[in-house]
Backbone as a chain_set.jsonl record, in Angstrom:
{"seq": "MKRILVAIGLFLLLQNAWAIDIHTAKDQGLVGEANTGYLAAVKKPANAEVEALIRDVNAKRKAKFGATASSTGTTLQQVSNRFYELAVQKTEAGHYYQDAAGRWKKK", "coords": {"N": [[87.792, 104.896, 112.9], [88.337, 102.207, 111.831], [86.965, 102.603, 109.46], [88.247, 104.806, 107.873], [90.427, 103.083, 107.448], [89.807, 101.055, 106.027], [88.652, 102.755, 103.857], [90.901, 104.692, 103.049], [92.806, 102.49, 101.918], [91.474, 101.544, 99.916], [91.485, 103.267, 98.261], [94.056, 103.82, 97.5], [94.493, 101.354, 95.828], [92.976, 102.17, 93.979], [94.377, 103.922, 93.183], [96.393, 102.766, 91.92], [95.714, 103.737, 88.953], [96.654, 105.676, 87.913], [99.599, 104.922, 88.188], [101.374, 104.382, 86.889], [102.798, 106.455, 85.784], [103.025, 107.772, 88.053], [104.609, 106.165, 89.337], [106.712, 106.383, 87.37], [107.332, 108.847, 88.053], [108.757, 108.568, 90.252], [110.498, 106.65, 90.352], [112.428, 108.315, 89.098], [113.396, 109.949, 91.303], [111.57, 112.583, 91.051], [109.291, 113.414, 92.016], [107.652, 113.193, 95.475], [105.972, 111.852, 98.584], [104.416, 114.06, 100.357], [104.831, 115.567, 103.542], [101.91, 116.237, 103.939], [100.109, 114.604, 102.948], [99.899, 114.475, 100.327], [100.908, 114.555, 97.014], [103.978, 115.808, 96.002], [106.675, 117.963, 94.519], [109.907, 116.963, 94.624], [112.485, 117.97, 93.84], [112.965, 121.547, 93.547], [112.703, 124.298, 90.778], [110.004, 121.949, 89.296], [109.083, 120.476, 86.442], [106.841, 121.595, 83.55], [105.468, 119.443, 83.179], [105.656, 117.517, 84.997], [104.579, 119.269, 87.29], [101.947, 119.328, 86.397], [101.44, 116.757, 86.956], [101.321, 116.362, 89.661], [99.369, 118.519, 90.002], [96.948, 117.032, 89.563], [97.067, 114.885, 90.418], [96.892, 115.495, 93.088], [94.475, 116.771, 93.028], [92.812, 114.75, 93.009], [93.314, 112.872, 95.408], [92.555, 114.983, 96.917], [89.676, 114.976, 96.887], [89.222, 112.264, 97.114], [90.188, 112.344, 99.911], [88.157, 113.862, 101.356], [85.816, 112.643, 100.716], [85.951, 110.466, 102.152], [86.227, 111.339, 104.791], [83.938, 113.086, 105.407], [82.021, 110.406, 105.271], [83.342, 108.972, 107.251], [82.942, 110.402, 109.533], [85.019, 112.345, 109.836], [87.633, 114.26, 110.219], [89.482, 116.822, 106.874], [91.733, 117.125, 107.53], [92.958, 114.959, 109.244], [92.114, 112.393, 107.594], [93.971, 113.061, 105.458], [96.172, 112.774, 106.724], [96.919, 110.186, 108.013], [96.303, 109.194, 105.847], [99.099, 109.843, 104.417], [100.911, 108.359, 106.39], [100.29, 105.997, 105.929], [101.042, 106.032, 103.097], [103.806, 106.774, 103.305], [104.64, 104.092, 104.836], [104.438, 102.27, 102.306], [105.758, 103.125, 100.489], [108.123, 102.393, 98.168], [111.41, 101.513, 98.384], [113.975, 103.582, 97.574], [112.562, 105.605, 96.978], [111.282, 108.731, 97.818], [110.193, 110.341, 100.274], [108.958, 112.986, 102.687], [110.09, 114.029, 105.782], [108.628, 114.688, 108.995], [109.334, 117.502, 109.612], [109.222, 118.156, 107.298], [112.061, 118.194, 105.33], [113.129, 116.276, 102.905], [113.211, 112.593, 102.518], [115.69, 109.872, 101.258], [113.963, 106.504, 100.759]], "CA": [[89.246, 104.466, 112.444], [88.59, 100.627, 110.97], [86.586, 102.719, 108.293], [89.298, 105.302, 107.278], [92.205, 102.193, 106.952], [89.046, 100.901, 104.471], [88.537, 103.771, 102.693], [92.159, 104.837, 102.221], [92.964, 101.335, 101.594], [90.752, 101.201, 98.858], [91.946, 104.449, 97.244], [95.48, 103.205, 97.408], [93.842, 100.566, 94.906], [92.229, 103.134, 92.916], [95.428, 104.493, 92.513], [96.946, 102.245, 90.593], [95.057, 104.079, 87.471], [97.747, 106.406, 87.857], [100.474, 104.609, 88.626], [102.353, 104.484, 86.076], [102.777, 107.636, 85.833], [103.47, 108.484, 89.555], [105.674, 105.374, 89.724], [107.949, 106.948, 87.081], [108.439, 110.152, 88.281], [109.123, 108.458, 91.703], [111.525, 106.334, 90.203], [113.276, 109.697, 88.661], [113.523, 110.634, 92.121], [110.28, 113.663, 90.898], [108.17, 113.638, 92.831], [107.701, 112.504, 96.807], [104.987, 111.536, 99.711], [104.905, 115.193, 101.135], [103.648, 114.723, 104.778], [100.353, 116.539, 103.862], [99.427, 113.642, 102.31], [99.583, 115.173, 98.851], [102.433, 114.656, 96.557], [105.065, 117.428, 95.961], [107.681, 117.846, 94.084], [111.197, 116.639, 95.538], [113.405, 119.231, 93.558], [112.128, 121.84, 92.577], [111.408, 124.243, 90.135], [109.469, 121.127, 88.58], [108.884, 120.951, 84.626], [105.398, 121.175, 83.839], [104.453, 117.944, 83.098], [105.822, 117.148, 86.58], [103.161, 120.047, 88.013], [100.647, 118.685, 85.635], [100.668, 114.909, 87.281], [101.301, 116.589, 91.054], [97.752, 118.813, 90.344], [96.281, 116.091, 88.967], [96.94, 113.512, 91.63], [96.477, 116.432, 94.149], [92.756, 116.842, 93.239], [91.721, 113.361, 92.752], [93.566, 113.089, 96.38], [91.932, 115.638, 98.109], [88.313, 115.106, 96.532], [88.888, 111.013, 98.059], [90.01, 112.513, 101.614], [86.878, 114.834, 101.609], [84.476, 111.83, 100.591], [86.633, 109.732, 103.213], [86.199, 112.386, 106.134], [82.675, 113.049, 105.126], [81.306, 109.232, 104.873], [83.54, 108.423, 108.567], [82.604, 111.615, 110.531], [86.557, 112.604, 110.526], [88.07, 115.731, 109.164], [90.369, 116.233, 105.806], [92.931, 117.14, 108.191], [92.756, 113.59, 109.574], [92.15, 111.571, 106.662], [95.782, 112.969, 104.951], [97.568, 112.463, 108.132], [96.568, 108.933, 107.91], [96.917, 108.809, 104.228], [100.53, 109.97, 104.726], [101.283, 107.45, 107.458], [100.168, 104.588, 105.133], [101.747, 105.92, 102.225], [105.214, 106.034, 103.813], [104.785, 102.581, 104.574], [104.027, 101.656, 100.924], [106.937, 103.496, 99.741], [109.09, 101.708, 98.112], [113.085, 101.827, 98.007], [114.936, 104.679, 96.673], [111.64, 106.441, 96.069], [111.46, 110.175, 98.722], [108.615, 111.587, 101.202], [108.874, 114.402, 103.764], [109.501, 113.747, 107.454], [107.637, 116.061, 109.937], [110.128, 118.743, 109.996], [109.491, 118.52, 106.084], [113.0, 117.716, 104.83], [112.594, 115.294, 102.351], [114.392, 111.261, 102.638], [115.055, 108.672, 100.41], [113.57, 105.255, 101.517]], "C": [[89.291, 103.414, 111.655], [87.927, 101.247, 109.31], [87.282, 103.457, 107.843], [90.287, 104.46, 107.084], [91.607, 101.419, 105.973], [89.013, 101.821, 103.392], [89.899, 104.258, 101.936], [92.788, 103.645, 101.792], [92.051, 101.134, 100.214], [91.393, 101.983, 97.916], [93.197, 104.287, 96.944], [95.38, 102.24, 96.423], [93.786, 101.4, 94.072], [93.413, 104.111, 92.113], [96.35, 104.42, 91.605], [96.593, 102.574, 89.526], [96.479, 105.099, 87.124], [98.741, 106.356, 88.264], [101.724, 104.847, 88.043], [103.049, 105.745, 85.672], [103.565, 108.068, 86.714], [104.559, 107.789, 89.57], [107.21, 105.996, 88.829], [108.401, 107.984, 87.566], [108.973, 109.968, 89.95], [110.422, 107.791, 91.511], [112.792, 107.562, 89.757], [113.719, 110.439, 90.016], [112.621, 112.745, 91.876], [110.255, 113.819, 91.949], [108.196, 112.245, 94.346], [106.6, 112.307, 97.04], [105.548, 112.634, 100.457], [104.214, 114.659, 102.443], [101.918, 115.49, 105.386], [99.274, 115.544, 103.685], [99.554, 113.417, 101.368], [100.707, 115.377, 98.509], [102.726, 115.89, 96.072], [106.266, 116.623, 95.05], [109.149, 117.669, 94.824], [111.755, 117.824, 94.946], [112.477, 120.773, 92.893], [113.008, 123.288, 91.497], [111.283, 122.725, 89.294], [109.256, 121.605, 86.983], [107.463, 120.755, 85.181], [104.587, 120.375, 83.705], [104.572, 117.069, 84.233], [104.729, 117.717, 87.741], [102.428, 119.951, 87.837], [100.008, 117.721, 86.933], [100.293, 115.585, 88.82], [99.638, 117.379, 90.786], [96.913, 118.082, 90.424], [95.893, 114.905, 89.801], [96.486, 114.391, 92.881], [95.3, 116.403, 94.604], [92.193, 115.97, 93.295], [92.095, 113.241, 94.125], [92.548, 113.841, 97.234], [90.478, 115.316, 97.977], [87.924, 113.116, 97.179], [88.662, 111.622, 99.518], [88.959, 113.313, 101.823], [85.45, 114.0, 101.982], [85.082, 111.149, 101.914], [85.826, 110.334, 104.476], [84.603, 112.702, 106.132], [81.962, 111.555, 105.528], [82.406, 108.653, 106.895], [83.885, 109.311, 109.794], [84.23, 111.909, 111.073], [86.343, 114.065, 109.695], [89.131, 115.55, 107.967], [91.515, 116.103, 106.326], [93.7, 115.502, 107.99], [93.392, 112.878, 108.775], [93.756, 111.788, 105.924], [96.71, 112.847, 105.479], [97.412, 111.458, 108.02], [97.318, 108.401, 106.924], [98.529, 108.792, 103.951], [101.037, 108.97, 105.339], [101.237, 105.749, 106.304], [100.621, 104.88, 104.132], [103.436, 105.488, 102.636], [105.286, 104.807, 104.007], [104.771, 101.974, 103.523], [105.189, 102.378, 100.261], [108.315, 103.054, 99.808], [110.961, 102.331, 98.325], [113.326, 102.599, 97.208], [113.898, 105.872, 96.393], [112.023, 107.924, 97.839], [110.167, 110.206, 99.319], [109.074, 112.532, 102.273], [108.758, 113.25, 105.499], [109.024, 114.948, 108.122], [107.923, 117.194, 109.725], [110.006, 119.089, 108.161], [110.665, 118.776, 105.35], [112.262, 116.222, 104.36], [113.857, 113.997, 102.416], [114.008, 110.353, 101.821], [114.962, 107.436, 101.097], [114.459, 104.116, 101.379]], "O": [[90.13, 103.414, 110.754], [88.193, 100.692, 108.243], [87.364, 103.002, 106.702], [91.239, 104.964, 106.489], [92.312, 100.98, 105.065], [89.32, 101.606, 102.22], [90.077, 104.272, 100.718], [93.636, 103.994, 100.972], [92.384, 100.138, 99.571], [91.829, 101.514, 96.865], [93.47, 104.74, 95.833], [96.493, 102.157, 95.904], [94.702, 101.402, 93.25], [93.415, 104.722, 91.044], [96.923, 105.215, 90.859], [97.031, 101.805, 88.669], [97.121, 105.073, 86.074], [99.224, 107.364, 88.778], [102.766, 105.327, 88.488], [104.131, 105.592, 85.105], [104.623, 108.649, 86.47], [105.606, 108.404, 89.772], [108.346, 106.076, 89.294], [109.605, 108.236, 87.623], [109.425, 110.85, 90.68], [111.389, 108.099, 92.207], [113.945, 107.506, 90.185], [114.368, 111.478, 89.901], [113.031, 113.782, 92.398], [111.057, 114.293, 92.753], [108.532, 111.061, 94.346], [105.819, 112.434, 96.097], [106.623, 112.592, 101.056], [103.392, 113.747, 102.545], [101.205, 115.42, 106.387], [98.096, 115.533, 104.041], [99.426, 112.238, 101.037], [101.539, 116.046, 99.121], [101.963, 116.813, 95.789], [106.622, 115.454, 94.907], [109.362, 118.481, 95.724], [111.506, 118.85, 95.578], [111.615, 120.863, 92.019], [114.226, 123.125, 91.567], [112.275, 122.306, 88.697], [109.27, 122.737, 86.501], [106.968, 120.277, 86.202], [103.38, 120.368, 83.946], [103.841, 116.107, 84.468], [104.202, 117.101, 88.668], [101.592, 120.281, 88.678], [98.953, 117.737, 87.567], [99.148, 115.425, 89.243], [98.697, 116.833, 91.361], [96.019, 118.24, 91.255], [94.869, 114.224, 89.869], [95.677, 113.882, 93.657], [94.876, 116.194, 95.741], [91.005, 116.037, 93.609], [91.048, 113.549, 94.694], [91.847, 113.323, 98.103], [89.896, 115.37, 99.06], [86.818, 112.72, 97.547], [87.632, 111.576, 100.189], [88.913, 113.469, 103.043], [84.535, 114.215, 102.777], [84.416, 111.467, 102.899], [84.887, 109.745, 105.012], [84.086, 112.425, 107.214], [81.098, 111.781, 106.375], [81.772, 107.872, 107.606], [84.704, 109.133, 110.697], [84.64, 111.785, 112.227], [85.499, 114.634, 109.003], [89.692, 114.46, 107.856], [92.343, 115.281, 105.933], [94.493, 115.032, 107.175], [94.589, 112.59, 108.802], [94.575, 110.872, 105.852], [97.869, 112.792, 105.07], [98.519, 111.326, 107.498], [98.302, 107.664, 106.862], [99.101, 107.873, 103.364], [101.922, 108.492, 104.629], [102.024, 104.817, 106.136], [100.913, 103.793, 103.634], [104.071, 104.455, 102.426], [106.101, 104.231, 103.286], [105.167, 100.819, 103.676], [105.447, 101.868, 99.17], [109.214, 103.12, 100.647], [111.389, 103.484, 98.366], [112.949, 102.44, 96.047], [114.201, 106.883, 95.76], [112.931, 107.795, 98.66], [109.135, 110.072, 98.661], [110.27, 112.253, 102.36], [108.022, 112.408, 106.013], [109.108, 116.086, 107.662], [107.044, 118.048, 109.611], [110.572, 120.078, 107.696], [110.486, 119.69, 104.545], [111.45, 115.456, 104.88], [115.066, 114.226, 102.382], [112.881, 109.953, 101.526], [115.772, 107.2, 101.992], [114.208, 103.063, 101.966]]}, "num_chains": 1, "name": "protein.A"}
């Protein structure tokens, strides 16, 4: 479990490479942290730029989740669930996240 937390922490730090785009989209309420551990559109339909951002971020997350799962002997599902928990904790006031039932909540 400790290795999962360290790997996810490093991933969150690396995510800053995209943070300006993600942050802007989150500030505008366009995207949020889905309960799957991935980024999702808060309001649908999302425009093409937002959809492209979501696809890009989620592809990178899936790769990192898979690598973390392989290196820690866990599953992709376990890693994505733990990432979601940490992402919600780090969600800034005014940004969106999904609750367990899939409802969007503003922090």
